[in-house]
PDB file with one MODEL, atoms N, CA, C and O in Angstrom:
MODEL        1
ATOM      1  N   MET A   1       0.841  -1.174   0.000  1.00  0.00           N
ATOM      2  CA  MET A   1       0.000   0.000   0.000  1.00  0.00           C
ATOM      3  C   MET A   1       0.888   1.240   0.000  1.00  0.00           C
ATOM      4  O   MET A   1       1.798   1.353   0.821  1.00  0.00           O
ATOM      5  N   MET A   2       0.627   2.173  -0.921  1.00  0.00           N
ATOM      6  CA  MET A   2       1.431   3.385  -1.021  1.00  0.00           C
ATOM      7  C   MET A   2       0.922   4.430  -0.036  1.00  0.00           C
ATOM      8  O   MET A   2      -0.272   4.480   0.259  1.00  0.00           O
ATOM      9  N   PRO A   3       1.815   5.251   0.466  1.00  0.00           N
ATOM     10  CA  PRO A   3       1.395   6.308   1.380  1.00  0.00           C
ATOM     11  C   PRO A   3       0.511   7.332   0.677  1.00  0.00           C
ATOM     12  O   PRO A   3       0.613   7.533  -0.533  1.00  0.00           O
ATOM     13  N   ARG A   4      -0.343   7.963   1.441  1.00  0.00           N
ATOM     14  CA  ARG A   4      -1.274   8.941   0.895  1.00  0.00           C
ATOM     15  C   ARG A   4      -0.544  10.111   0.235  1.00  0.00           C
ATOM     16  O   ARG A   4      -1.063  10.706  -0.710  1.00  0.00           O
ATOM     17  N   ALA A   5       0.622  10.438   0.707  1.00  0.00           N
ATOM     18  CA  ALA A   5       1.394  11.555   0.166  1.00  0.00           C
ATOM     19  C   ALA A   5       1.707  11.371  -1.316  1.00  0.00           C
ATOM     20  O   ALA A   5       1.930  12.356  -2.019  1.00  0.00           O
ATOM     21  N   ARG A   6       1.727  10.157  -1.798  1.00  0.00           N
ATOM     22  CA  ARG A   6       2.023   9.893  -3.202  1.00  0.00           C
ATOM     23  C   ARG A   6       0.921  10.421  -4.113  1.00  0.00           C
ATOM     24  O   ARG A   6       1.160  10.647  -5.299  1.00  0.00           O
ATOM     25  N   ASN A   7      -0.286  10.621  -3.578  1.00  0.00           N
ATOM     26  CA  ASN A   7      -1.400  11.125  -4.366  1.00  0.00           C
ATOM     27  C   ASN A   7      -1.492  12.645  -4.336  1.00  0.00           C
ATOM     28  O   ASN A   7      -2.417  13.216  -4.916  1.00  0.00           O
ATOM     29  N   THR A   8      -0.558  13.305  -3.677  1.00  0.00           N
ATOM     30  CA  THR A   8      -0.605  14.757  -3.538  1.00  0.00           C
ATOM     31  C   THR A   8      -0.621  15.453  -4.889  1.00  0.00           C
ATOM     32  O   THR A   8      -1.372  16.409  -5.082  1.00  0.00           O
ATOM     33  N   ASN A   9       0.184  14.994  -5.812  1.00  0.00           N
ATOM     34  CA  ASN A   9       0.238  15.612  -7.133  1.00  0.00           C
ATOM     35  C   ASN A   9      -1.105  15.497  -7.841  1.00  0.00           C
ATOM     36  O   ASN A   9      -1.548  16.461  -8.465  1.00  0.00           O
ATOM     37  N   ASN A  10      -1.760  14.352  -7.763  1.00  0.00           N
ATOM     38  CA  ASN A  10      -3.067  14.165  -8.382  1.00  0.00           C
ATOM     39  C   ASN A  10      -4.107  15.061  -7.734  1.00  0.00           C
ATOM     40  O   ASN A  10      -4.929  15.664  -8.424  1.00  0.00           O
ATOM     41  N   ARG A  11      -4.074  15.151  -6.402  1.00  0.00           N
ATOM     42  CA  ARG A  11      -5.036  15.999  -5.695  1.00  0.00           C
ATOM     43  C   ARG A  11      -4.854  17.455  -6.093  1.00  0.00           C
ATOM     44  O   ARG A  11      -5.829  18.181  -6.289  1.00  0.00           O
ATOM     45  N   LEU A  12      -3.613  17.873  -6.210  1.00  0.00           N
ATOM     46  CA  LEU A  12      -3.337  19.257  -6.588  1.00  0.00           C
ATOM     47  C   LEU A  12      -3.832  19.550  -7.999  1.00  0.00           C
ATOM     48  O   LEU A  12      -4.394  20.616  -8.251  1.00  0.00           O
ATOM     49  N   LYS A  13      -3.629  18.617  -8.910  1.00  0.00           N
ATOM     50  CA  LYS A  13      -4.100  18.793 -10.283  1.00  0.00           C
ATOM     51  C   LYS A  13      -5.627  18.903 -10.329  1.00  0.00           C
ATOM     52  O   LYS A  13      -6.169  19.767 -11.018  1.00  0.00           O
ATOM     53  N   ILE A  14      -6.307  18.040  -9.605  1.00  0.00           N
ATOM     54  CA  ILE A  14      -7.766  18.079  -9.560  1.00  0.00           C
ATOM     55  C   ILE A  14      -8.242  19.404  -8.970  1.00  0.00           C
ATOM     56  O   ILE A  14      -9.162  20.035  -9.491  1.00  0.00           O
ATOM     57  N   TYR A  15      -7.609  19.811  -7.889  1.00  0.00           N
ATOM     58  CA  TYR A  15      -7.958  21.069  -7.226  1.00  0.00           C
ATOM     59  C   TYR A  15      -7.797  22.256  -8.180  1.00  0.00           C
ATOM     60  O   TYR A  15      -8.688  23.100  -8.268  1.00  0.00           O
ATOM     61  N   MET A  16      -6.697  22.326  -8.876  1.00  0.00           N
ATOM     62  CA  MET A  16      -6.448  23.430  -9.795  1.00  0.00           C
ATOM     63  C   MET A  16      -7.422  23.411 -10.970  1.00  0.00           C
ATOM     64  O   MET A  16      -7.870  24.467 -11.416  1.00  0.00           O
ATOM     65  N   MET A  17      -7.753  22.232 -11.471  1.00  0.00           N
ATOM     66  CA  MET A  17      -8.725  22.132 -12.559  1.00  0.00           C
ATOM     67  C   MET A  17     -10.108  22.580 -12.095  1.00  0.00           C
ATOM     68  O   MET A  17     -10.814  23.271 -12.830  1.00  0.00           O
ATOM     69  N   GLN A  18     -10.497  22.193 -10.887  1.00  0.00           N
ATOM     70  CA  GLN A  18     -11.786  22.612 -10.351  1.00  0.00           C
ATOM     71  C   GLN A  18     -11.846  24.128 -10.206  1.00  0.00           C
ATOM     72  O   GLN A  18     -12.854  24.748 -10.544  1.00  0.00           O
ATOM     73  N   ARG A  19     -10.776  24.719  -9.708  1.00  0.00           N
ATOM     74  CA  ARG A  19     -10.747  26.177  -9.532  1.00  0.00           C
ATOM     75  C   ARG A  19     -10.788  26.892 -10.886  1.00  0.00           C
ATOM     76  O   ARG A  19     -11.473  27.904 -11.029  1.00  0.00           O
ATOM     77  N   ALA A  20     -10.072  26.380 -11.863  1.00  0.00           N
ATOM     78  CA  ALA A  20     -10.076  26.991 -13.190  1.00  0.00           C
ATOM     79  C   ALA A  20     -11.469  26.947 -13.808  1.00  0.00           C
ATOM     80  O   ALA A  20     -11.925  27.935 -14.384  1.00  0.00           O
ATOM     81  N   GLU A  21     -12.146  25.808 -13.692  1.00  0.00           N
ATOM     82  CA  GLU A  21     -13.505  25.681 -14.229  1.00  0.00           C
ATOM     83  C   GLU A  21     -14.468  26.641 -13.539  1.00  0.00           C
ATOM     84  O   GLU A  21     -15.298  27.274 -14.190  1.00  0.00           O
ATOM     85  N   LYS A  22     -14.352  26.743 -12.229  1.00  0.00           N
ATOM     86  CA  LYS A  22     -15.237  27.638 -11.480  1.00  0.00           C
ATOM     87  C   LYS A  22     -14.960  29.087 -11.855  1.00  0.00           C
ATOM     88  O   LYS A  22     -15.895  29.876 -11.991  1.00  0.00           O
ATOM     89  N   LEU A  23     -13.692  29.450 -12.025  1.00  0.00           N
ATOM     90  CA  LEU A  23     -13.359  30.812 -12.425  1.00  0.00           C
ATOM     91  C   LEU A  23     -13.916  31.140 -13.809  1.00  0.00           C
ATOM     92  O   LEU A  23     -14.380  32.257 -14.039  1.00  0.00           O
ATOM     93  N   LYS A  24     -13.874  30.181 -14.728  1.00  0.00           N
ATOM     94  CA  LYS A  24     -14.464  30.403 -16.056  1.00  0.00           C
ATOM     95  C   LYS A  24     -15.946  30.731 -15.924  1.00  0.00           C
ATOM     96  O   LYS A  24     -16.438  31.676 -16.540  1.00  0.00           O
ATOM     97  N   GLU A  25     -16.650  29.944 -15.117  1.00  0.00           N
ATOM     98  CA  GLU A  25     -18.079  30.180 -14.900  1.00  0.00           C
ATOM     99  C   GLU A  25     -18.319  31.565 -14.299  1.00  0.00           C
ATOM    100  O   GLU A  25     -19.190  32.305 -14.756  1.00  0.00           O
ATOM    101  N   LEU A  26     -17.551  31.901 -13.287  1.00  0.00           N
ATOM    102  CA  LEU A  26     -17.741  33.179 -12.608  1.00  0.00           C
ATOM    103  C   LEU A  26     -17.409  34.360 -13.517  1.00  0.00           C
ATOM    104  O   LEU A  26     -18.102  35.377 -13.483  1.00  0.00           O
ATOM    105  N   TYR A  27     -16.366  34.239 -14.322  1.00  0.00           N
ATOM    106  CA  TYR A  27     -16.035  35.328 -15.248  1.00  0.00           C
ATOM    107  C   TYR A  27     -17.158  35.525 -16.256  1.00  0.00           C
ATOM    108  O   TYR A  27     -17.487  36.661 -16.598  1.00  0.00           O
ATOM    109  N   THR A  28     -17.752  34.436 -16.737  1.00  0.00           N
ATOM    110  CA  THR A  28     -18.866  34.541 -17.670  1.00  0.00           C
ATOM    111  C   THR A  28     -20.040  35.257 -17.010  1.00  0.00           C
ATOM    112  O   THR A  28     -20.636  36.153 -17.607  1.00  0.00           O
ATOM    113  N   GLU A  29     -20.372  34.866 -15.783  1.00  0.00           N
ATOM    114  CA  GLU A  29     -21.470  35.495 -15.063  1.00  0.00           C
ATOM    115  C   GLU A  29     -21.189  36.975 -14.800  1.00  0.00           C
ATOM    116  O   GLU A  29     -22.071  37.815 -14.975  1.00  0.00           O
ATOM    117  N   CYS A  30     -19.973  37.292 -14.383  1.00  0.00           N
ATOM    118  CA  CYS A  30     -19.618  38.684 -14.097  1.00  0.00           C
ATOM    119  C   CYS A  30     -19.645  39.532 -15.368  1.00  0.00           C
ATOM    120  O   CYS A  30     -20.088  40.681 -15.347  1.00  0.00           O
ATOM    121  N   GLU A  31     -19.174  38.964 -16.461  1.00  0.00           N
ATOM    122  CA  GLU A  31     -19.163  39.699 -17.728  1.00  0.00           C
ATOM    123  C   GLU A  31     -20.590  39.999 -18.179  1.00  0.00           C
ATOM    124  O   GLU A  31     -20.887  41.113 -18.610  1.00  0.00           O
ATOM    125  N   GLU A  32     -21.473  39.002 -18.078  1.00  0.00           N
ATOM    126  CA  GLU A  32     -22.865  39.208 -18.459  1.00  0.00           C
ATOM    127  C   GLU A  32     -23.518  40.252 -17.563  1.00  0.00           C
ATOM    128  O   GLU A  32     -24.249  41.120 -18.041  1.00  0.00           O
ATOM    129  N   SER A  33     -23.256  40.165 -16.281  1.00  0.00           N
ATOM    130  CA  SER A  33     -23.805  41.114 -15.322  1.00  0.00           C
ATOM    131  C   SER A  33     -23.275  42.518 -15.601  1.00  0.00           C
ATOM    132  O   SER A  33     -24.028  43.490 -15.529  1.00  0.00           O
ATOM    133  N   PHE A  34     -21.996  42.631 -15.917  1.00  0.00           N
ATOM    134  CA  PHE A  34     -21.372  43.915 -16.204  1.00  0.00           C
ATOM    135  C   PHE A  34     -21.988  44.547 -17.449  1.00  0.00           C
ATOM    136  O   PHE A  34     -22.274  45.744 -17.462  1.00  0.00           O
ATOM    137  N   GLN A  35     -22.192  43.754 -18.484  1.00  0.00           N
ATOM    138  CA  GLN A  35     -22.754  44.272 -19.729  1.00  0.00           C
ATOM    139  C   GLN A  35     -24.193  44.747 -19.528  1.00  0.00           C
ATOM    140  O   GLN A  35     -24.599  45.762 -20.095  1.00  0.00           O
ATOM    141  N   LYS A  36     -24.958  44.019 -18.727  1.00  0.00           N
ATOM    142  CA  LYS A  36     -26.358  44.391 -18.491  1.00  0.00           C
ATOM    143  C   LYS A  36     -26.464  45.655 -17.648  1.00  0.00           C
ATOM    144  O   LYS A  36     -27.302  46.516 -17.919  1.00  0.00           O
ATOM    145  N   ALA A  37     -25.637  45.768 -16.648  1.00  0.00           N
ATOM    146  CA  ALA A  37     -25.730  46.889 -15.707  1.00  0.00           C
ATOM    147  C   ALA A  37     -24.861  48.076 -16.110  1.00  0.00           C
ATOM    148  O   ALA A  37     -24.909  49.123 -15.464  1.00  0.00           O
ATOM    149  N   GLU A  38     -24.084  47.929 -17.148  1.00  0.00           N
ATOM    150  CA  GLU A  38     -23.198  48.977 -17.641  1.00  0.00           C
ATOM    151  C   GLU A  38     -22.351  49.595 -16.525  1.00  0.00           C
ATOM    152  O   GLU A  38     -22.285  50.815 -16.371  1.00  0.00           O
ATOM    153  N   ALA A  39     -21.726  48.740 -15.776  1.00  0.00           N
ATOM    154  CA  ALA A  39     -20.738  49.125 -14.756  1.00  0.00           C
ATOM    155  C   ALA A  39     -21.316  50.017 -13.658  1.00  0.00           C
ATOM    156  O   ALA A  39     -20.697  51.011 -13.281  1.00  0.00           O
ATOM    157  N   THR A  40     -22.480  49.676 -13.152  1.00  0.00           N
ATOM    158  CA  THR A  40     -23.024  50.426 -12.026  1.00  0.00           C
ATOM    159  C   THR A  40     -22.212  50.122 -10.774  1.00  0.00           C
ATOM    160  O   THR A  40     -21.576  49.073 -10.675  1.00  0.00           O
ATOM    161  N   VAL A  41     -22.238  51.025  -9.843  1.00  0.00           N
ATOM    162  CA  VAL A  41     -21.484  50.861  -8.607  1.00  0.00           C
ATOM    163  C   VAL A  41     -21.971  49.618  -7.868  1.00  0.00           C
ATOM    164  O   VAL A  41     -23.174  49.387  -7.749  1.00  0.00           O
ATOM    165  N   GLY A  42     -21.038  48.830  -7.380  1.00  0.00           N
ATOM    166  CA  GLY A  42     -21.376  47.618  -6.645  1.00  0.00           C
ATOM    167  C   GLY A  42     -21.569  46.401  -7.524  1.00  0.00           C
ATOM    168  O   GLY A  42     -21.819  45.308  -7.014  1.00  0.00           O
ATOM    169  N   ASN A  43     -21.458  46.562  -8.822  1.00  0.00           N
ATOM    170  CA  ASN A  43     -21.602  45.440  -9.742  1.00  0.00           C
ATOM    171  C   ASN A  43     -20.219  44.847  -9.984  1.00  0.00           C
ATOM    172  O   ASN A  43     -19.377  45.502 -10.600  1.00  0.00           O
ATOM    173  N   PRO A  44     -19.958  43.616  -9.515  1.00  0.00           N
ATOM    174  CA  PRO A  44     -18.609  43.055  -9.654  1.00  0.00           C
ATOM    175  C   PRO A  44     -18.213  42.855 -11.117  1.00  0.00           C
ATOM    176  O   PRO A  44     -18.998  42.361 -11.927  1.00  0.00           O
ATOM    177  N   VAL A  45     -16.996  43.244 -11.431  1.00  0.00           N
ATOM    178  CA  VAL A  45     -16.457  43.095 -12.774  1.00  0.00           C
ATOM    179  C   VAL A  45     -15.614  41.827 -12.848  1.00  0.00           C
ATOM    180  O   VAL A  45     -15.462  41.234 -13.916  1.00  0.00           O
ATOM    181  N   SER A  46     -15.076  41.424 -11.724  1.00  0.00           N
ATOM    182  CA  SER A  46     -14.213  40.257 -11.638  1.00  0.00           C
ATOM    183  C   SER A  46     -14.729  39.332 -10.540  1.00  0.00           C
ATOM    184  O   SER A  46     -15.256  39.806  -9.534  1.00  0.00           O
ATOM    185  N   PRO A  47     -14.585  38.023 -10.717  1.00  0.00           N
ATOM    186  CA  PRO A  47     -14.981  37.113  -9.639  1.00  0.00           C
ATOM    187  C   PRO A  47     -14.265  37.416  -8.334  1.00  0.00           C
ATOM    188  O   PRO A  47     -14.806  37.175  -7.254  1.00  0.00           O
ATOM    189  N   PHE A  48     -13.057  37.942  -8.428  1.00  0.00           N
ATOM    190  CA  PHE A  48     -12.289  38.251  -7.224  1.00  0.00           C
ATOM    191  C   PHE A  48     -12.910  39.397  -6.423  1.00  0.00           C
ATOM    192  O   PHE A  48     -12.575  39.597  -5.255  1.00  0.00           O
ATOM    193  N   ASP A  49     -13.820  40.149  -7.058  1.00  0.00           N
ATOM    194  CA  ASP A  49     -14.526  41.237  -6.386  1.00  0.00           C
ATOM    195  C   ASP A  49     -15.755  40.758  -5.626  1.00  0.00           C
ATOM    196  O   ASP A  49     -16.323  41.510  -4.834  1.00  0.00           O
ATOM    197  N   LEU A  50     -16.169  39.528  -5.857  1.00  0.00           N
ATOM    198  CA  LEU A  50     -17.363  39.007  -5.189  1.00  0.00           C
ATOM    199  C   LEU A  50     -17.118  38.897  -3.683  1.00  0.00           C
ATOM    200  O   LEU A  50     -16.063  38.427  -3.257  1.00  0.00           O
ATOM    201  N   PRO A  51     -18.091  39.329  -2.877  1.00  0.00           N
ATOM    202  CA  PRO A  51     -17.887  39.282  -1.431  1.00  0.00           C
ATOM    203  C   PRO A  51     -17.740  37.867  -0.876  1.00  0.00           C
ATOM    204  O   PRO A  51     -17.096  37.672   0.156  1.00  0.00           O
ATOM    205  N   ASP A  52     -18.327  36.881  -1.547  1.00  0.00           N
ATOM    206  CA  ASP A  52     -18.266  35.500  -1.076  1.00  0.00           C
ATOM    207  C   ASP A  52     -17.371  34.620  -1.953  1.00  0.00           C
ATOM    208  O   ASP A  52     -17.573  33.409  -2.051  1.00  0.00           O
ATOM    209  N   PHE A  53     -16.383  35.248  -2.585  1.00  0.00           N
ATOM    210  CA  PHE A  53     -15.500  34.539  -3.512  1.00  0.00           C
ATOM    211  C   PHE A  53     -14.894  33.282  -2.887  1.00  0.00           C
ATOM    212  O   PHE A  53     -14.928  32.210  -3.491  1.00  0.00           O
ATOM    213  N   ASP A  54     -14.345  33.411  -1.690  1.00  0.00           N
ATOM    214  CA  ASP A  54     -13.692  32.264  -1.048  1.00  0.00           C
ATOM    215  C   ASP A  54     -14.673  31.137  -0.751  1.00  0.00           C
ATOM    216  O   ASP A  54     -14.299  29.964  -0.787  1.00  0.00           O
ATOM    217  N   ASP A  55     -15.916  31.478  -0.459  1.00  0.00           N
ATOM    218  CA  ASP A  55     -16.928  30.453  -0.189  1.00  0.00           C
ATOM    219  C   ASP A  55     -17.371  29.744  -1.468  1.00  0.00           C
ATOM    220  O   ASP A  55     -17.722  28.565  -1.440  1.00  0.00           O
ATOM    221  N   ILE A  56     -17.352  30.462  -2.577  1.00  0.00           N
ATOM    222  CA  ILE A  56     -17.798  29.912  -3.861  1.00  0.00           C
ATOM    223  C   ILE A  56     -16.773  28.954  -4.461  1.00  0.00           C
ATOM    224  O   ILE A  56     -17.136  27.939  -5.055  1.00  0.00           O
ATOM    225  N   MET A  57     -15.503  29.281  -4.302  1.00  0.00           N
ATOM    226  CA  MET A  57     -14.443  28.503  -4.948  1.00  0.00           C
ATOM    227  C   MET A  57     -14.297  27.116  -4.322  1.00  0.00           C
ATOM    228  O   MET A  57     -14.508  26.952  -3.120  1.00  0.00           O
ATOM    229  N   PRO A  58     -13.935  26.117  -5.137  1.00  0.00           N
ATOM    230  CA  PRO A  58     -13.692  24.765  -4.611  1.00  0.00           C
ATOM    231  C   PRO A  58     -12.587  24.784  -3.555  1.00  0.00           C
ATOM    232  O   PRO A  58     -11.673  25.607  -3.596  1.00  0.00           O
ATOM    233  N   LYS A  59     -12.698  23.877  -2.634  1.00  0.00           N
ATOM    234  CA  LYS A  59     -11.715  23.761  -1.552  1.00  0.00           C
ATOM    235  C   LYS A  59     -10.778  22.588  -1.836  1.00  0.00           C
ATOM    236  O   LYS A  59     -11.150  21.632  -2.517  1.00  0.00           O
ATOM    237  N   MET A  60      -9.575  22.674  -1.310  1.00  0.00           N
ATOM    238  CA  MET A  60      -8.599  21.596  -1.475  1.00  0.00           C
ATOM    239  C   MET A  60      -9.145  20.302  -0.868  1.00  0.00           C
ATOM    240  O   MET A  60      -8.894  19.220  -1.400  1.00  0.00           O
ATOM    241  N   ASP A  61      -9.878  20.396   0.224  1.00  0.00           N
ATOM    242  CA  ASP A  61     -10.457  19.205   0.858  1.00  0.00           C
ATOM    243  C   ASP A  61     -11.372  18.456  -0.092  1.00  0.00           C
ATOM    244  O   ASP A  61     -11.416  17.226  -0.064  1.00  0.00           O
ATOM    245  N   ASP A  62     -12.113  19.183  -0.946  1.00  0.00           N
ATOM    246  CA  ASP A  62     -13.015  18.543  -1.898  1.00  0.00           C
ATOM    247  C   ASP A  62     -12.233  17.698  -2.899  1.00  0.00           C
ATOM    248  O   ASP A  62     -12.653  16.591  -3.234  1.00  0.00           O
ATOM    249  N   SER A  63     -11.104  18.206  -3.377  1.00  0.00           N
ATOM    250  CA  SER A  63     -10.307  17.448  -4.341  1.00  0.00           C
ATOM    251  C   SER A  63      -9.634  16.256  -3.673  1.00  0.00           C
ATOM    252  O   SER A  63      -9.397  15.234  -4.318  1.00  0.00           O
ATOM    253  N   GLU A  64      -9.325  16.381  -2.381  1.00  0.00           N
ATOM    254  CA  GLU A  64      -8.725  15.263  -1.671  1.00  0.00           C
ATOM    255  C   GLU A  64      -9.705  14.104  -1.580  1.00  0.00           C
ATOM    256  O   GLU A  64      -9.308  12.944  -1.692  1.00  0.00           O
ATOM    257  N   LYS A  65     -10.976  14.407  -1.380  1.00  0.00           N
ATOM    258  CA  LYS A  65     -11.996  13.363  -1.294  1.00  0.00           C
ATOM    259  C   LYS A  65     -12.124  12.629  -2.614  1.00  0.00           C
ATOM    260  O   LYS A  65     -12.318  11.414  -2.635  1.00  0.00           O
ATOM    261  N   GLU A  66     -12.017  13.364  -3.729  1.00  0.00           N
ATOM    262  CA  GLU A  66     -12.124  12.748  -5.054  1.00  0.00           C
ATOM    263  C   GLU A  66     -10.932  11.868  -5.370  1.00  0.00           C
ATOM    264  O   GLU A  66     -11.049  10.909  -6.133  1.00  0.00           O
ATOM    265  N   CYS A  67      -9.804  12.182  -4.799  1.00  0.00           N
ATOM    266  CA  CYS A  67      -8.562  11.493  -5.160  1.00  0.00           C
ATOM    267  C   CYS A  67      -8.023  10.692  -3.988  1.00  0.00           C
ATOM    268  O   CYS A  67      -6.830  10.389  -3.954  1.00  0.00           O
ATOM    269  N   ASP A  68      -8.849  10.348  -3.045  1.00  0.00           N
ATOM    270  CA  ASP A  68      -8.401   9.631  -1.854  1.00  0.00           C
ATOM    271  C   ASP A  68      -8.434   8.119  -2.124  1.00  0.00           C
ATOM    272  O   ASP A  68      -9.363   7.413  -1.731  1.00  0.00           O
ATOM    273  N   PHE A  69      -7.406   7.666  -2.794  1.00  0.00           N
ATOM    274  CA  PHE A  69      -7.280   6.247  -3.107  1.00  0.00           C
ATOM    275  C   PHE A  69      -5.808   5.870  -3.055  1.00  0.00           C
ATOM    276  O   PHE A  69      -4.935   6.738  -3.089  1.00  0.00           O
ATOM    277  N   ASN A  70      -5.550   4.629  -2.977  1.00  0.00           N
ATOM    278  CA  ASN A  70      -4.176   4.133  -2.948  1.00  0.00           C
ATOM    279  C   ASN A  70      -3.887   3.390  -4.246  1.00  0.00           C
ATOM    280  O   ASN A  70      -4.688   2.569  -4.693  1.00  0.00           O
ATOM    281  N   LEU A  71      -2.754   3.681  -4.837  1.00  0.00           N
ATOM    282  CA  LEU A  71      -2.335   2.968  -6.040  1.00  0.00           C
ATOM    283  C   LEU A  71      -1.570   1.728  -5.646  1.00  0.00           C
ATOM    284  O   LEU A  71      -0.807   1.752  -4.680  1.00  0.00           O
ATOM    285  N   VAL A  72      -1.754   0.667  -6.361  1.00  0.00           N
ATOM    286  CA  VAL A  72      -1.074  -0.591  -6.040  1.00  0.00           C
ATOM    287  C   VAL A  72       0.015  -0.827  -7.060  1.00  0.00           C
ATOM    288  O   VAL A  72       0.722  -1.832  -6.987  1.00  0.00           O
TER     289      VAL A  72
ENDMDL
END
């Protein structure tokens, strides 16, 4: 049985892919919102401007659950 640390690279890759996908979605939503509201005050232009950005983004723990297996 291999140690869990050997899966760290896979977990990191999954985590980064999840974050990239979520950022794509958020940028699309922000862009649409920006175009509709024509840059009114308080209208986020970037996902990083969202007040709950950290809550929305995938967590490293989530990717660990997906990749929590041992290679033989």
